[in-house]
N, C-alpha and C positions, 0 to 999 in steps of 0.2 A: 208430602205438606207435613206438617209441625200436629195438623190434628189426626192426622193417619196414622203418625207416630206414634205419639202418645195413647192414639185407643190397641195398639197392637203391643201390649203390654206383656211380661212374661208370665205362664202361668205354671206348676207345679208339676213335677215329671222329670223325666230327664229330655234337657233340650229343648226347643220352642223358643216361643217369644218371636218379636220381628226379623222378620227374613226378606233380604232379596232376593230372588233369585232369576234366571233367566230362560224365558219360557218363548214357547209360540204364541203371537200376539193373537189373543182376541179382538174378536171385528164385529159382529154382532150375536142378539139374543143374549139371556139373563147372568152369562157367564160374569163372574167379578173380573178374571182372568185369565192371564194365557196357562197353557199346561206346562208345567216345566221338564225342561229339557236332560238329555243322560248325555252328557261328554261321552264319547267314544274310544276305545283303542284296538287296533286291529293287531292280533296275534301273530308270530310267526307264520302260524298253518291257516293266516288267514282269518279264522276264527273271528266275529264283531262280537267284541264286548262292553258294556257298559263299564265305567270307571266308578267306584266307591272308593272315598275316603278308609283310610286305616281310622281305626280307633284307637282312642287315647283318653287317660283319666287329666280332667285339669279340676284343683281347686277351686269352689267360688262358691263365697258369701259361709264358708265353713262346709259344706256340703263335696262331697266328689262326684262329679258328673261326668257318663262317658259322653265324648264328640268326636264327630266322624266331619273331619273338616282338611279343605287344603285352601290355603290362602296363596292370591293369585296364580289357580290353576293355569300352567303352562303359560304363566308370563302374560295372560291375558288379564288383569288386575282387576278380575273376579274373586270372589269367596266362591267357592263351590263346597255345598256340607250337605246334610244327610237331611239337616232342617224342608232343603225344598221340596221332600215330599212327607211331610209328616203334615196331610189333610186327607180330606176323605176316610177318615177308620185307618186310612193305610201306617199311621204312626202306630199302630198296634201291630201290623204282619212282623214275622217273622225274618222276612228278607231285609228288613231296618235293626234288629238289634244286632248287639253286638255277639248275641252265640248262634248268628245263621253258620251253617256250615257248606253250604253248600258256592259254586264258583259265582265270576260273573257273566259269562256267558247269555248272550241273548239268544233264545232257543224258541222254536216257531211252535206255537199255540194249535188250539185244536180247531174245526173247524171255519180255517181262515177265508175269508171274503175272495181273498183274491187266487184266482184258477193253477196260478204260476208254482203257487205256495205252497195248496196241497200233491200239488205232482210233484216238484222236486224237491221234500223236505220233511221227514217225519214229527207228528208232536214229539217235543221233548229234543229234538237234535239241535243244535246250534245254526247259528247261518254264518256263512262264508263268503265273503268278498265276491268269491266267483261264480256265486250265486245269482250277483246282478249286475253281468258284465254287460247286460244290453240295455243298462239304465237312461243310455242316450235317445234312443230308438224305442222303448217300449208306452205300447198304446194301454190304456186305460176301460174296460168298457163303458165308464159314465165319466160326462167331462172331455175336455181335451188329452190330446197324446204328448209326449216328448217332454213331458214337467217333472218325471223321472218314475222309477221302480220301488213300490211300498209291500213291503210286508208287515205281519202281524204275532207279535211273539210275546214273550216274559222273560220275566228278569227277576235272579235272587228267591225264585220261587221253587226249587226241586224238593221236594217230601216237607211242603211244607202248608200248612192248613190256608190260606189265602193267596193267592198270584195277585201280582202285581202286572198286569197290562202296559205292555208297548206297543209301540206304532214307528217303524223306520221306514226314512226315505232316504235311495242312493240318487240325489238329482242333480241336474249340471247346473241349475241354480245355486245350489249351495255351494258348488265350484267356484262359480263366478263370483258370491257375496264373499268370498272366502278371499278371491285371489285381485280385484279390482274393490272391494265395496258396495257392487250396484251389482241387480238383475234383472233380466226383465221376464216379467209374467205376462204372457198373452196381452202386449203392447204397451202393460205398463210397467213401470221402474220401479222396484224397491231399492233403497239403499237399506244399508246398514251404516249405521253413524258412527261417530269413532267413541272405539271401544268394544263395540259391537262385533265390527270386524275381527278383532283381536280373538275375541270367545269363540268367532266360528270358525278362527282358524286352530284353533284351539284345541274344541270340541267337535270340531266333525270332518275330521280325515275323509280324504276319495270321496268329498259328497257326500257323505251320510250324514241326517242328522235321525235323531230318535227324540223320544221324550215320553213322559210316563202318562199314558193315558188316562187318566183323570178326568173329566169335566170338573172343570172347580165351581162348577153351581150345583149339582146334587148328584153327583158320584157316578153317571152313567161312564157306558165307554164309546169317544165317538169313532168315527172311520175318516182316513180320507180316499175318495174315489168307492168309497162300498156299498152308497146306498142310492138307489133312482131318486127317491125323494127331494134329496137334496137340492137338484136343478130348481122345485119350485122356490126353494128360499137363493136362488142364483148361487149355491153352495155347493157346484157340482165340483168345482176342482179348487176346491177348500177342505177343511176337517169340520165333520157335521157332525154336530151331536141329534139323535132324533127325538131327544127326551123333549127338550124344548126349547127345540132349533137353536143353537148358540154355535157359534161360528168361528174357525181360527184360521187364518194363516200362515202355515208352514214355514211359509221364507220370509217369514217380517219376522226378525228376533228383538224381543225388548225384554227392558230389566222388570220384573215386579214386585211389587213390597205386598206382603200379608204377614199376618200371626200364624206362625207354625204351630202346631198342636204338641201338647209333650207328648213322649215317649211312654210306657209305664213302667215303670218302676222293676228293676230284676229282681226277681223273686230272692 
């Protein structure tokens, strides 16, 4: 709406302001919007990587700004930018700085809620496609099975003070959305409207989806099929945040509008 756009004005610092981001949909609880997706690319050796736009300097209003943005990402019609992740304090993280020197691989975190992950990959090691080979039949301890195989990890957080948490799922539902624009979620049809299907095709290779796992309410770290208590809120098959019971549907992809916070000026 015009009111929403008007309230989303520019802030001082690097970047920020009115931002449209593709996200997994917030369906319940106090969260104001969905959590932003991270487009994925698969390296030749099978490593899963989050795409990060190249930095460039742009003159704006007599000032030089550092911008990381990809227009029409992979022909999807969507603009993908670093601003998607500039909320909840993440705008100050080294991983969103032009000075970050690590890579873009999705890496395993410590103490994962998923038994398979604790057994298969050590903290800090990259995830690879073959770790998810059983995604079509995988059963989680919580909720219904065969919806996909999950993992939790970090992105652009090597040798940094702060960690960007991510959630990954490889799911036949994401494959179906990419191929047909619709998917069956436990008897409920989820549809990817025009524009969203193209985004899924561009951002979700081989059925993989990933997002920055920071609840847009108060910045807690939610989980997909991680907490027994999620069933009490009918969220055992959705992404559930235990702090204030926000719920997200990971297979419903929507465009969100919010005010991205500015990154600090570089010293």
